[in-house]
PDB file of N, CA, C, O and CB in Angstrom:
ATOM      1  N   UNK A   1      14.386   0.196  -7.922  1.00  0.00           N
ATOM      2  CA  UNK A   1      13.539  -0.408  -7.796  1.00  0.00           C
ATOM      3  C   UNK A   1      14.041  -1.305  -9.322  1.00  0.00           C
ATOM      4  O   UNK A   1      14.792  -0.899 -10.209  1.00  0.00           O
ATOM      5  CB  UNK A   1      12.185   0.450  -7.519  1.00  0.00           C
ATOM      6  N   UNK A   2      13.513  -2.280  -9.246  1.00  0.00           N
ATOM      7  CA  UNK A   2      13.931  -3.880 -10.707  1.00  0.00           C
ATOM      8  C   UNK A   2      12.856  -3.451 -11.300  1.00  0.00           C
ATOM      9  O   UNK A   2      12.168  -2.616 -10.714  1.00  0.00           O
ATOM     10  CB  UNK A   2      13.831  -6.080 -10.318  1.00  0.00           C
ATOM     11  N   UNK A   3      12.393  -4.029 -12.868  1.00  0.00           N
ATOM     12  CA  UNK A   3      11.482  -4.192 -14.176  1.00  0.00           C
ATOM     13  C   UNK A   3      10.837  -5.282 -13.224  1.00  0.00           C
ATOM     14  O   UNK A   3       9.646  -5.548 -13.383  1.00  0.00           O
ATOM     15  CB  UNK A   3      12.234  -4.693 -15.950  1.00  0.00           C
ATOM     16  N   UNK A   4      11.564  -5.916 -12.253  1.00  0.00           N
ATOM     17  CA  UNK A   4      10.451  -7.140 -11.800  1.00  0.00           C
ATOM     18  C   UNK A   4      10.078  -7.233 -10.654  1.00  0.00           C
ATOM     19  O   UNK A   4       9.430  -8.259 -10.445  1.00  0.00           O
ATOM     20  CB  UNK A   4      10.812  -8.429 -11.958  1.00  0.00           C
ATOM     21  N   UNK A   5      10.278  -6.305  -9.450  1.00  0.00           N
ATOM     22  CA  UNK A   5       9.675  -5.298  -9.078  1.00  0.00           C
ATOM     23  C   UNK A   5       8.760  -4.745  -9.145  1.00  0.00           C
ATOM     24  O   UNK A   5       7.784  -5.146  -8.511  1.00  0.00           O
ATOM     25  CB  UNK A   5       9.985  -4.803  -9.174  1.00  0.00           C
ATOM     26  N   UNK A   6       8.673  -3.428 -10.051  1.00  0.00           N
ATOM     27  CA  UNK A   6       7.658  -3.268 -10.613  1.00  0.00           C
ATOM     28  C   UNK A   6       6.290  -4.094 -11.246  1.00  0.00           C
ATOM     29  O   UNK A   6       5.178  -3.692 -10.904  1.00  0.00           O
ATOM     30  CB  UNK A   6       8.151  -2.804 -11.207  1.00  0.00           C
ATOM     31  N   UNK A   7       6.396  -5.116 -12.060  1.00  0.00           N
ATOM     32  CA  UNK A   7       5.839  -6.225 -12.146  1.00  0.00           C
ATOM     33  C   UNK A   7       5.021  -6.818 -10.860  1.00  0.00           C
ATOM     34  O   UNK A   7       3.864  -6.527 -10.555  1.00  0.00           O
ATOM     35  CB  UNK A   7       6.827  -6.994 -12.554  1.00  0.00           C
ATOM     36  N   UNK A   8       5.838  -7.659 -10.222  1.00  0.00           N
ATOM     37  CA  UNK A   8       5.220  -7.911  -9.225  1.00  0.00           C
ATOM     38  C   UNK A   8       4.181  -7.331  -8.265  1.00  0.00           C
ATOM     39  O   UNK A   8       3.312  -8.039  -7.757  1.00  0.00           O
ATOM     40  CB  UNK A   8       5.909  -8.110  -8.816  1.00  0.00           C
ATOM     41  N   UNK A   9       4.313  -5.860  -8.004  1.00  0.00           N
ATOM     42  CA  UNK A   9       3.764  -4.871  -7.342  1.00  0.00           C
ATOM     43  C   UNK A   9       2.328  -4.944  -8.394  1.00  0.00           C
ATOM     44  O   UNK A   9       1.179  -5.304  -8.141  1.00  0.00           O
ATOM     45  CB  UNK A   9       4.808  -3.379  -7.249  1.00  0.00           C
ATOM     46  N   UNK A  10       2.762  -4.596  -9.259  1.00  0.00           N
ATOM     47  CA  UNK A  10       1.402  -3.858 -10.607  1.00  0.00           C
ATOM     48  C   UNK A  10       0.123  -5.154 -10.568  1.00  0.00           C
ATOM     49  O   UNK A  10      -1.102  -5.056 -10.501  1.00  0.00           O
ATOM     50  CB  UNK A  10       2.322  -3.772 -12.971  1.00  0.00           C
ATOM     51  N   UNK A  11       1.397  -6.842 -10.673  1.00  0.00           N
ATOM     52  CA  UNK A  11       0.558  -8.132 -10.592  1.00  0.00           C
ATOM     53  C   UNK A  11      -0.462  -8.477  -9.564  1.00  0.00           C
ATOM     54  O   UNK A  11      -1.137  -9.498  -9.693  1.00  0.00           O
ATOM     55  CB  UNK A  11       1.389  -9.133 -10.504  1.00  0.00           C
ATOM     56  N   UNK A  12      -0.644  -7.461  -8.279  1.00  0.00           N
ATOM     57  CA  UNK A  12      -1.163  -8.051  -7.124  1.00  0.00           C
ATOM     58  C   UNK A  12      -2.812  -7.003  -7.037  1.00  0.00           C
ATOM     59  O   UNK A  12      -3.459  -6.459  -6.141  1.00  0.00           O
ATOM     60  CB  UNK A  12       0.169  -7.870  -5.629  1.00  0.00           C
ATOM     61  N   UNK A  13      -2.884  -7.103  -7.990  1.00  0.00           N
ATOM     62  CA  UNK A  13      -4.412  -6.255  -7.930  1.00  0.00           C
ATOM     63  C   UNK A  13      -5.470  -6.726  -6.450  1.00  0.00           C
ATOM     64  O   UNK A  13      -6.011  -6.213  -5.471  1.00  0.00           O
ATOM     65  CB  UNK A  13      -5.456  -6.799  -9.639  1.00  0.00           C
ATOM     66  N   UNK A  14      -5.310  -7.867  -7.032  1.00  0.00           N
ATOM     67  CA  UNK A  14      -6.276  -8.941  -6.543  1.00  0.00           C
ATOM     68  C   UNK A  14      -5.772  -8.741  -4.465  1.00  0.00           C
ATOM     69  O   UNK A  14      -6.106  -8.176  -3.424  1.00  0.00           O
ATOM     70  CB  UNK A  14      -5.738 -10.973  -7.592  1.00  0.00           C
ATOM     71  N   UNK A  15      -5.019  -9.468  -4.920  1.00  0.00           N
ATOM     72  CA  UNK A  15      -4.446  -9.695  -3.597  1.00  0.00           C
ATOM     73  C   UNK A  15      -3.363  -8.363  -2.592  1.00  0.00           C
ATOM     74  O   UNK A  15      -2.207  -8.514  -2.198  1.00  0.00           O
ATOM     75  CB  UNK A  15      -3.546 -11.042  -3.976  1.00  0.00           C
ATOM     76  N   UNK A  16      -4.258  -7.153  -2.425  1.00  0.00           N
ATOM     77  CA  UNK A  16      -3.840  -5.765  -2.313  1.00  0.00           C
ATOM     78  C   UNK A  16      -2.085  -6.280  -1.462  1.00  0.00           C
ATOM     79  O   UNK A  16      -0.932  -6.352  -1.889  1.00  0.00           O
ATOM     80  CB  UNK A  16      -5.272  -4.607  -1.164  1.00  0.00           C
ATOM     81  N   UNK A  17      -2.814  -6.564   0.026  1.00  0.00           N
ATOM     82  CA  UNK A  17      -1.502  -6.915   0.708  1.00  0.00           C
ATOM     83  C   UNK A  17      -0.755  -7.723   0.557  1.00  0.00           C
ATOM     84  O   UNK A  17      -0.332  -8.043   1.668  1.00  0.00           O
ATOM     85  CB  UNK A  17      -1.511  -7.090   1.641  1.00  0.00           C
ATOM     86  N   UNK A  18      -0.233  -8.376  -0.324  1.00  0.00           N
ATOM     87  CA  UNK A  18       0.955  -8.424  -0.777  1.00  0.00           C
ATOM     88  C   UNK A  18       2.392  -7.586  -1.458  1.00  0.00           C
ATOM     89  O   UNK A  18       3.531  -7.973  -1.717  1.00  0.00           O
ATOM     90  CB  UNK A  18       0.613  -8.995  -1.286  1.00  0.00           C
ATOM     91  N   UNK A  19       1.684  -6.263  -1.586  1.00  0.00           N
ATOM     92  CA  UNK A  19       2.432  -5.439  -2.007  1.00  0.00           C
ATOM     93  C   UNK A  19       3.083  -4.732  -0.646  1.00  0.00           C
ATOM     94  O   UNK A  19       3.973  -3.882  -0.685  1.00  0.00           O
ATOM     95  CB  UNK A  19       1.679  -4.601  -2.977  1.00  0.00           C
ATOM     96  N   UNK A  20       2.573  -5.159   0.349  1.00  0.00           N
ATOM     97  CA  UNK A  20       3.210  -4.494   1.862  1.00  0.00           C
ATOM     98  C   UNK A  20       5.129  -4.628   1.875  1.00  0.00           C
ATOM     99  O   UNK A  20       5.843  -3.790   2.427  1.00  0.00           O
ATOM    100  CB  UNK A  20       2.410  -5.730   3.507  1.00  0.00           C
ATOM    101  N   UNK A  21       5.645  -5.847   1.149  1.00  0.00           N
ATOM    102  CA  UNK A  21       6.644  -5.928   1.159  1.00  0.00           C
ATOM    103  C   UNK A  21       7.844  -4.765   0.033  1.00  0.00           C
ATOM    104  O   UNK A  21       9.036  -4.892  -0.249  1.00  0.00           O
ATOM    105  CB  UNK A  21       6.516  -7.264   1.039  1.00  0.00           C
ATOM    106  N   UNK A  22       6.955  -3.845  -0.293  1.00  0.00           N
ATOM    107  CA  UNK A  22       7.550  -3.390  -1.402  1.00  0.00           C
ATOM    108  C   UNK A  22       7.065  -1.480  -0.797  1.00  0.00           C
ATOM    109  O   UNK A  22       7.450  -0.552  -1.509  1.00  0.00           O
ATOM    110  CB  UNK A  22       6.756  -4.268  -3.149  1.00  0.00           C
ATOM    111  N   UNK A  23       6.592  -1.304  -0.049  1.00  0.00           N
ATOM    112  CA  UNK A  23       6.431  -0.262   0.838  1.00  0.00           C
ATOM    113  C   UNK A  23       7.955   0.203   1.190  1.00  0.00           C
ATOM    114  O   UNK A  23       8.025   1.216   0.494  1.00  0.00           O
ATOM    115  CB  UNK A  23       5.543  -0.743   2.121  1.00  0.00           C
ATOM    116  N   UNK A  24       8.604   0.144   1.526  1.00  0.00           N
ATOM    117  CA  UNK A  24       9.977   0.444   1.610  1.00  0.00           C
ATOM    118  C   UNK A  24      10.709   1.257   0.432  1.00  0.00           C
ATOM    119  O   UNK A  24      11.304   2.327   0.562  1.00  0.00           O
ATOM    120  CB  UNK A  24      10.607  -0.804   1.772  1.00  0.00           C
ATOM    121  N   UNK A  25      10.526   0.481  -0.796  1.00  0.00           N
ATOM    122  CA  UNK A  25      10.986   0.967  -1.876  1.00  0.00           C
ATOM    123  C   UNK A  25      10.077   2.307  -2.399  1.00  0.00           C
ATOM    124  O   UNK A  25      10.516   3.407  -2.731  1.00  0.00           O
ATOM    125  CB  UNK A  25      11.045  -0.193  -2.823  1.00  0.00           C
ATOM    126  N   UNK A  26       9.008   1.959  -2.371  1.00  0.00           N
ATOM    127  CA  UNK A  26       8.430   2.926  -3.315  1.00  0.00           C
ATOM    128  C   UNK A  26       7.629   4.499  -2.491  1.00  0.00           C
ATOM    129  O   UNK A  26       6.894   5.303  -3.065  1.00  0.00           O
ATOM    130  CB  UNK A  26       7.206   1.906  -4.217  1.00  0.00           C
ATOM    131  N   UNK A  27       8.183   4.548  -0.690  1.00  0.00           N
ATOM    132  CA  UNK A  27       7.551   5.345  -0.471  1.00  0.00           C
ATOM    133  C   UNK A  27       8.984   5.573   0.644  1.00  0.00           C
ATOM    134  O   UNK A  27       9.463   4.583   1.198  1.00  0.00           O
ATOM    135  CB  UNK A  27       5.929   5.081  -0.199  1.00  0.00           C
ATOM    136  N   UNK A  28       9.423   6.626   0.819  1.00  0.00           N
ATOM    137  CA  UNK A  28      10.129   7.323   2.142  1.00  0.00           C
ATOM    138  C   UNK A  28       9.744   6.858   3.328  1.00  0.00           C
ATOM    139  O   UNK A  28       8.544   7.106   3.450  1.00  0.00           O
ATOM    140  CB  UNK A  28       9.898   8.754   2.288  1.00  0.00           C
ATOM    141  N   UNK A  29      10.225   6.229   4.396  1.00  0.00           N
ATOM    142  CA  UNK A  29       9.974   5.862   5.633  1.00  0.00           C
ATOM    143  C   UNK A  29       8.476   4.949   5.784  1.00  0.00           C
ATOM    144  O   UNK A  29       8.157   4.626   6.929  1.00  0.00           O
ATOM    145  CB  UNK A  29      10.015   7.205   6.441  1.00  0.00           C
ATOM    146  N   UNK A  30       7.573   4.541   4.634  1.00  0.00           N
ATOM    147  CA  UNK A  30       7.074   3.790   5.103  1.00  0.00           C
ATOM    148  C   UNK A  30       6.745   2.347   5.091  1.00  0.00           C
ATOM    149  O   UNK A  30       6.844   1.833   3.977  1.00  0.00           O
ATOM    150  CB  UNK A  30       6.570   4.236   5.101  1.00  0.00           C
ATOM    151  N   UNK A  31       6.333   1.473   6.172  1.00  0.00           N
ATOM    152  CA  UNK A  31       6.862  -0.071   6.360  1.00  0.00           C
ATOM    153  C   UNK A  31       5.456  -0.976   6.114  1.00  0.00           C
ATOM    154  O   UNK A  31       5.334  -2.118   5.670  1.00  0.00           O
ATOM    155  CB  UNK A  31       7.603  -0.381   8.143  1.00  0.00           C
ATOM    156  N   UNK A  32       4.621  -0.176   6.501  1.00  0.00           N
ATOM    157  CA  UNK A  32       3.132  -1.484   6.570  1.00  0.00           C
ATOM    158  C   UNK A  32       2.251  -0.421   6.274  1.00  0.00           C
ATOM    159  O   UNK A  32       2.517   0.733   6.611  1.00  0.00           O
ATOM    160  CB  UNK A  32       2.580  -2.510   8.362  1.00  0.00           C
ATOM    161  N   UNK A  33       1.206  -0.732   5.657  1.00  0.00           N
ATOM    162  CA  UNK A  33      -0.250  -0.468   5.247  1.00  0.00           C
ATOM    163  C   UNK A  33      -1.056  -1.086   6.511  1.00  0.00           C
ATOM    164  O   UNK A  33      -0.657  -2.177   6.918  1.00  0.00           O
ATOM    165  CB  UNK A  33      -0.688  -1.250   3.683  1.00  0.00           C
ATOM    166  N   UNK A  34      -2.174  -0.470   7.176  1.00  0.00           N
ATOM    167  CA  UNK A  34      -3.224  -1.316   7.777  1.00  0.00           C
ATOM    168  C   UNK A  34      -4.691  -1.166   7.379  1.00  0.00           C
ATOM    169  O   UNK A  34      -5.640  -0.386   7.296  1.00  0.00           O
ATOM    170  CB  UNK A  34      -3.172  -1.120   9.149  1.00  0.00           C
ATOM    171  N   UNK A  35      -4.188  -2.637   7.151  1.00  0.00           N
ATOM    172  CA  UNK A  35      -5.692  -3.183   6.080  1.00  0.00           C
ATOM    173  C   UNK A  35      -6.615  -3.534   6.971  1.00  0.00           C
ATOM    174  O   UNK A  35      -6.128  -4.239   7.855  1.00  0.00           O
ATOM    175  CB  UNK A  35      -5.543  -4.660   4.976  1.00  0.00           C
ATOM    176  N   UNK A  36      -7.876  -3.304   7.107  1.00  0.00           N
ATOM    177  CA  UNK A  36      -9.293  -3.395   7.448  1.00  0.00           C
ATOM    178  C   UNK A  36      -9.407  -4.868   7.293  1.00  0.00           C
ATOM    179  O   UNK A  36      -8.380  -5.526   7.122  1.00  0.00           O
ATOM    180  CB  UNK A  36     -10.338  -2.499   6.515  1.00  0.00           C
ATOM    181  N   UNK A  37     -10.482  -5.395   7.334  1.00  0.00           N
ATOM    182  CA  UNK A  37     -10.630  -7.421   7.428  1.00  0.00           C
ATOM    183  C   UNK A  37     -11.141  -7.264   5.569  1.00  0.00           C
ATOM    184  O   UNK A  37     -10.775  -8.087   4.730  1.00  0.00           O
ATOM    185  CB  UNK A  37     -12.625  -8.468   9.104  1.00  0.00           C
ATOM    186  N   UNK A  38     -12.176  -5.838   5.189  1.00  0.00           N
ATOM    187  CA  UNK A  38     -12.648  -6.113   4.240  1.00  0.00           C
ATOM    188  C   UNK A  38     -11.588  -5.577   3.266  1.00  0.00           C
ATOM    189  O   UNK A  38     -12.017  -5.255   2.158  1.00  0.00           O
ATOM    190  CB  UNK A  38     -13.943  -5.705   4.205  1.00  0.00           C
ATOM    191  N   UNK A  39     -10.016  -5.399   3.542  1.00  0.00           N
ATOM    192  CA  UNK A  39      -9.390  -5.519   2.835  1.00  0.00           C
ATOM    193  C   UNK A  39      -9.414  -3.542   2.157  1.00  0.00           C
ATOM    194  O   UNK A  39      -9.171  -3.273   0.980  1.00  0.00           O
ATOM    195  CB  UNK A  39      -9.884  -6.913   2.080  1.00  0.00           C
ATOM    196  N   UNK A  40      -9.784  -2.369   3.316  1.00  0.00           N
ATOM    197  CA  UNK A  40     -10.008  -1.006   3.371  1.00  0.00           C
ATOM    198  C   UNK A  40      -8.065  -0.840   3.575  1.00  0.00           C
ATOM    199  O   UNK A  40      -7.085  -1.516   3.887  1.00  0.00           O
ATOM    200  CB  UNK A  40     -11.343  -0.411   4.858  1.00  0.00           C
ATOM    201  N   UNK A  41      -8.290  -0.022   3.320  1.00  0.00           N
ATOM    202  CA  UNK A  41      -6.566   0.984   3.564  1.00  0.00           C
ATOM    203  C   UNK A  41      -7.242   2.152   5.271  1.00  0.00           C
ATOM    204  O   UNK A  41      -8.287   2.763   5.051  1.00  0.00           O
ATOM    205  CB  UNK A  41      -6.057   2.734   1.211  1.00  0.00           C
ATOM    206  N   UNK A  42      -6.655   2.323   6.626  1.00  0.00           N
ATOM    207  CA  UNK A  42      -6.959   2.829   7.315  1.00  0.00           C
ATOM    208  C   UNK A  42      -6.474   3.375   7.750  1.00  0.00           C
ATOM    209  O   UNK A  42      -6.972   3.946   8.720  1.00  0.00           O
ATOM    210  CB  UNK A  42      -7.303   2.549   7.710  1.00  0.00           C
ATOM    211  N   UNK A  43      -4.283   3.786   7.140  1.00  0.00           N
ATOM    212  CA  UNK A  43      -3.534   4.520   8.183  1.00  0.00           C
ATOM    213  C   UNK A  43      -2.335   3.626   7.445  1.00  0.00           C
ATOM    214  O   UNK A  43      -2.530   2.684   6.677  1.00  0.00           O
ATOM    215  CB  UNK A  43      -3.984   4.370  10.076  1.00  0.00           C
ATOM    216  N   UNK A  44      -1.200   4.094   7.821  1.00  0.00           N
ATOM    217  CA  UNK A  44      -0.204   3.569   7.521  1.00  0.00           C
ATOM    218  C   UNK A  44       1.275   3.801   8.666  1.00  0.00           C
ATOM    219  O   UNK A  44       1.301   4.927   9.163  1.00  0.00           O
ATOM    220  CB  UNK A  44      -0.130   4.068   6.146  1.00  0.00           C
ATOM    221  N   UNK A  45       2.295   2.976   9.036  1.00  0.00           N
ATOM    222  CA  UNK A  45       3.080   2.728   9.939  1.00  0.00           C
ATOM    223  C   UNK A  45       4.740   3.435   9.384  1.00  0.00           C
ATOM    224  O   UNK A  45       5.441   2.981   8.480  1.00  0.00           O
ATOM    225  CB  UNK A  45       2.919   1.076  10.189  1.00  0.00           C
ATOM    226  N   UNK A  46       4.858   3.929   9.739  1.00  0.00           N
ATOM    227  CA  UNK A  46       6.059   4.355   9.452  1.00  0.00           C
ATOM    228  C   UNK A  46       7.536   3.784   9.855  1.00  0.00           C
ATOM    229  O   UNK A  46       7.368   3.401  11.013  1.00  0.00           O
ATOM    230  CB  UNK A  46       5.937   5.434   9.837  1.00  0.00           C
ATOM    231  N   UNK A  47       8.767   3.553   9.534  1.00  0.00           N
ATOM    232  CA  UNK A  47       9.717   2.586  10.229  1.00  0.00           C
ATOM    233  C   UNK A  47       9.602   2.590  11.799  1.00  0.00           C
ATOM    234  O   UNK A  47       9.523   1.602  12.530  1.00  0.00           O
ATOM    235  CB  UNK A  47      11.207   2.950   9.837  1.00  0.00           C
ATOM    236  N   UNK A  48       9.610   4.057  12.195  1.00  0.00           N
ATOM    237  CA  UNK A  48       9.842   4.064  13.906  1.00  0.00           C
ATOM    238  C   UNK A  48       8.606   3.819  14.752  1.00  0.00           C
ATOM    239  O   UNK A  48       8.347   4.307  15.853  1.00  0.00           O
ATOM    240  CB  UNK A  48      10.394   5.547  14.447  1.00  0.00           C
ATOM    241  N   UNK A  49       7.671   2.701  13.796  1.00  0.00           N
ATOM    242  CA  UNK A  49       6.372   2.591  14.358  1.00  0.00           C
ATOM    243  C   UNK A  49       5.266   3.363  14.559  1.00  0.00           C
ATOM    244  O   UNK A  49       4.261   3.040  15.193  1.00  0.00           O
ATOM    245  CB  UNK A  49       6.497   2.321  15.225  1.00  0.00           C
ATOM    246  N   UNK A  50       5.566   4.801  13.777  1.00  0.00           N
ATOM    247  CA  UNK A  50       4.462   5.939  14.310  1.00  0.00           C
ATOM    248  C   UNK A  50       3.249   5.584  13.063  1.00  0.00           C
ATOM    249  O   UNK A  50       3.462   5.162  11.927  1.00  0.00           O
ATOM    250  CB  UNK A  50       5.208   7.956  14.255  1.00  0.00           C
ATOM    251  N   UNK A  51       1.914   5.920  13.719  1.00  0.00           N
ATOM    252  CA  UNK A  51       0.765   5.484  13.224  1.00  0.00           C
ATOM    253  C   UNK A  51       0.372   6.448  12.515  1.00  0.00           C
ATOM    254  O   UNK A  51       0.364   7.524  13.113  1.00  0.00           O
ATOM    255  CB  UNK A  51      -0.134   5.078  14.072  1.00  0.00           C
ATOM    256  N   UNK A  52      -0.029   6.471  11.229  1.00  0.00           N
ATOM    257  CA  UNK A  52      -0.657   7.959  10.839  1.00  0.00           C
ATOM    258  C   UNK A  52      -2.118   7.636   9.909  1.00  0.00           C
ATOM    259  O   UNK A  52      -2.276   7.302   8.735  1.00  0.00           O
ATOM    260  CB  UNK A  52       0.656   8.988   9.735  1.00  0.00           C
ATOM    261  N   UNK A  53      -2.928   7.864  10.858  1.00  0.00           N
ATOM    262  CA  UNK A  53      -4.260   7.461  10.535  1.00  0.00           C
ATOM    263  C   UNK A  53      -4.115   8.428   8.757  1.00  0.00           C
ATOM    264  O   UNK A  53      -3.370   9.338   8.392  1.00  0.00           O
ATOM    265  CB  UNK A  53      -5.695   8.118  12.030  1.00  0.00           C
ATOM    266  N   UNK A  54      -5.596   7.391   7.806  1.00  0.00           N
ATOM    267  CA  UNK A  54      -5.914   8.494   6.475  1.00  0.00           C
ATOM    268  C   UNK A  54      -7.135   9.023   6.916  1.00  0.00           C
ATOM    269  O   UNK A  54      -8.023   8.742   7.721  1.00  0.00           O
ATOM    270  CB  UNK A  54      -6.129   7.805   4.795  1.00  0.00           C
ATOM    271  N   UNK A  55      -6.829   9.982   6.014  1.00  0.00           N
ATOM    272  CA  UNK A  55      -8.239  10.845   5.852  1.00  0.00           C
ATOM    273  C   UNK A  55      -9.292  10.245   6.043  1.00  0.00           C
ATOM    274  O   UNK A  55     -10.118  10.619   6.876  1.00  0.00           O
ATOM    275  CB  UNK A  55      -8.511  11.404   4.634  1.00  0.00           C
ATOM    276  N   UNK A  56      -9.423   9.280   5.347  1.00  0.00           N
ATOM    277  CA  UNK A  56     -10.717   8.891   4.964  1.00  0.00           C
ATOM    278  C   UNK A  56     -10.381   7.365   4.461  1.00  0.00           C
ATOM    279  O   UNK A  56      -9.224   7.162   4.092  1.00  0.00           O
ATOM    280  CB  UNK A  56     -11.407   9.950   3.792  1.00  0.00           C
ATOM    281  N   UNK A  57     -11.185   6.434   4.429  1.00  0.00           N
ATOM    282  CA  UNK A  57     -10.815   5.463   4.899  1.00  0.00           C
ATOM    283  C   UNK A  57     -10.169   4.356   2.362  1.00  0.00           C
ATOM    284  O   UNK A  57     -11.198   4.071   1.750  1.00  0.00           O
ATOM    285  CB  UNK A  57     -12.694   4.786   6.411  1.00  0.00           C
ATOM    286  N   UNK A  58      -9.546   4.201   1.987  1.00  0.00           N
ATOM    287  CA  UNK A  58      -8.852   3.641   0.941  1.00  0.00           C
ATOM    288  C   UNK A  58      -9.458   2.434   0.425  1.00  0.00           C
ATOM    289  O   UNK A  58      -8.892   1.397   0.772  1.00  0.00           O
ATOM    290  CB  UNK A  58      -7.563   3.398   1.311  1.00  0.00           C
ATOM    291  N   UNK A  59     -10.380   2.330  -0.252  1.00  0.00           N
ATOM    292  CA  UNK A  59     -10.679   1.092  -1.267  1.00  0.00           C
ATOM    293  C   UNK A  59      -9.931   0.517  -2.073  1.00  0.00           C
ATOM    294  O   UNK A  59     -10.572   0.588  -3.122  1.00  0.00           O
ATOM    295  CB  UNK A  59     -11.494   1.283  -2.047  1.00  0.00           C
ATOM    296  N   UNK A  60      -8.800  -0.122  -2.335  1.00  0.00           N
ATOM    297  CA  UNK A  60      -8.195  -0.470  -3.409  1.00  0.00           C
ATOM    298  C   UNK A  60      -8.888  -2.079  -4.011  1.00  0.00           C
ATOM    299  O   UNK A  60      -8.366  -2.749  -4.903  1.00  0.00           O
ATOM    300  CB  UNK A  60      -6.590  -0.444  -2.985  1.00  0.00           C
ATOM    301  N   UNK A  61      -9.617  -2.289  -3.585  1.00  0.00           N
ATOM    302  CA  UNK A  61     -10.116  -3.601  -4.575  1.00  0.00           C
ATOM    303  C   UNK A  61     -10.908  -2.982  -5.971  1.00  0.00           C
ATOM    304  O   UNK A  61     -10.990  -3.709  -6.961  1.00  0.00           O
ATOM    305  CB  UNK A  61     -11.394  -4.732  -3.598  1.00  0.00           C
ATOM    306  N   UNK A  62     -11.558  -1.418  -5.992  1.00  0.00           N
ATOM    307  CA  UNK A  62     -12.121  -1.260  -7.072  1.00  0.00           C
ATOM    308  C   UNK A  62     -11.079  -0.943  -7.969  1.00  0.00           C
ATOM    309  O   UNK A  62     -11.509  -1.176  -9.098  1.00  0.00           O
ATOM    310  CB  UNK A  62     -13.121  -0.393  -7.001  1.00  0.00           C
ATOM    311  N   UNK A  63      -9.950  -0.537  -8.019  1.00  0.00           N
ATOM    312  CA  UNK A  63      -8.928   0.567  -8.534  1.00  0.00           C
ATOM    313  C   UNK A  63      -7.386  -0.797  -8.701  1.00  0.00           C
ATOM    314  O   UNK A  63      -6.889  -1.690  -8.015  1.00  0.00           O
ATOM    315  CB  UNK A  63      -8.664   2.296  -6.932  1.00  0.00           C
ATOM    316  N   UNK A  64      -7.193  -0.197  -9.973  1.00  0.00           N
ATOM    317  CA  UNK A  64      -5.692  -0.521 -10.218  1.00  0.00           C
ATOM    318  C   UNK A  64      -4.541  -0.082  -9.001  1.00  0.00           C
ATOM    319  O   UNK A  64      -4.758   0.710  -8.084  1.00  0.00           O
ATOM    320  CB  UNK A  64      -5.294   0.286 -11.618  1.00  0.00           C
ATOM    321  N   UNK A  65      -3.819  -0.501  -9.149  1.00  0.00           N
ATOM    322  CA  UNK A  65      -2.594  -0.369  -7.886  1.00  0.00           C
ATOM    323  C   UNK A  65      -1.549   1.127  -8.188  1.00  0.00           C
ATOM    324  O   UNK A  65      -0.846   1.656  -7.327  1.00  0.00           O
ATOM    325  CB  UNK A  65      -1.339  -2.086  -7.994  1.00  0.00           C
ATOM    326  N   UNK A  66      -1.611   1.330  -8.823  1.00  0.00           N
ATOM    327  CA  UNK A  66      -1.104   2.129  -9.269  1.00  0.00           C
ATOM    328  C   UNK A  66      -2.115   3.928  -9.067  1.00  0.00           C
ATOM    329  O   UNK A  66      -1.792   5.051  -8.681  1.00  0.00           O
ATOM    330  CB  UNK A  66      -0.831   1.408 -10.635  1.00  0.00           C
ATOM    331  N   UNK A  67      -3.328   3.318  -9.559  1.00  0.00           N
ATOM    332  CA  UNK A  67      -4.602   4.567  -8.573  1.00  0.00           C
ATOM    333  C   UNK A  67      -4.167   4.508  -7.137  1.00  0.00           C
ATOM    334  O   UNK A  67      -3.624   5.392  -6.475  1.00  0.00           O
ATOM    335  CB  UNK A  67      -6.640   3.992  -8.515  1.00  0.00           C
ATOM    336  N   UNK A  68      -4.532   3.228  -6.769  1.00  0.00           N
ATOM    337  CA  UNK A  68      -4.666   3.213  -5.029  1.00  0.00           C
ATOM    338  C   UNK A  68      -3.689   4.105  -3.988  1.00  0.00           C
ATOM    339  O   UNK A  68      -3.829   4.918  -3.075  1.00  0.00           O
ATOM    340  CB  UNK A  68      -4.358   1.650  -4.543  1.00  0.00           C
ATOM    341  N   UNK A  69      -2.077   3.094  -5.075  1.00  0.00           N
ATOM    342  CA  UNK A  69      -1.024   3.657  -4.529  1.00  0.00           C
ATOM    343  C   UNK A  69      -0.840   5.351  -4.462  1.00  0.00           C
ATOM    344  O   UNK A  69      -0.393   6.175  -3.664  1.00  0.00           O
ATOM    345  CB  UNK A  69      -0.008   3.044  -5.233  1.00  0.00           C
ATOM    346  N   UNK A  70      -1.271   5.345  -5.386  1.00  0.00           N
ATOM    347  CA  UNK A  70      -0.985   7.140  -5.967  1.00  0.00           C
ATOM    348  C   UNK A  70      -2.191   7.785  -4.430  1.00  0.00           C
ATOM    349  O   UNK A  70      -1.903   8.703  -3.662  1.00  0.00           O
ATOM    350  CB  UNK A  70      -1.997   7.659  -8.497  1.00  0.00           C
ATOM    351  N   UNK A  71      -3.422   6.987  -4.405  1.00  0.00           N
ATOM    352  CA  UNK A  71      -3.915   8.285  -3.037  1.00  0.00           C
ATOM    353  C   UNK A  71      -3.296   7.737  -1.427  1.00  0.00           C
ATOM    354  O   UNK A  71      -3.481   8.403  -0.408  1.00  0.00           O
ATOM    355  CB  UNK A  71      -6.185   8.363  -2.819  1.00  0.00           C
ATOM    356  N   UNK A  72      -2.706   6.699  -1.442  1.00  0.00           N
ATOM    357  CA  UNK A  72      -1.977   6.380  -0.458  1.00  0.00           C
ATOM    358  C   UNK A  72      -0.678   7.708  -0.451  1.00  0.00           C
ATOM    359  O   UNK A  72      -0.591   8.428   0.544  1.00  0.00           O
ATOM    360  CB  UNK A  72      -1.503   4.738  -0.708  1.00  0.00           C
ATOM    361  N   UNK A  73      -0.193   7.812  -1.069  1.00  0.00           N
ATOM    362  CA  UNK A  73       0.939   8.848  -1.657  1.00  0.00           C
ATOM    363  C   UNK A  73       0.315  10.319  -0.656  1.00  0.00           C
ATOM    364  O   UNK A  73       0.872  11.413  -0.753  1.00  0.00           O
ATOM    365  CB  UNK A  73       0.811   9.088  -3.878  1.00  0.00           C
TER     366      UNK A  73
END
């Protein structure tokens, strides 16, 4: 992952859905997060379109991008 890509991720704290395009480079075999209308995260999809529900709803709006991405991990 390039420095420009990392800066782009860090700058997306207000619009968390824009981080989706970088998920493949950050997490192995994760291609998409499932966002609810209130922008909370309720699950993720693998490259094979398998869905994995999170144990609890993650709310990225109140946290730094590096913190909520750590919770996704």
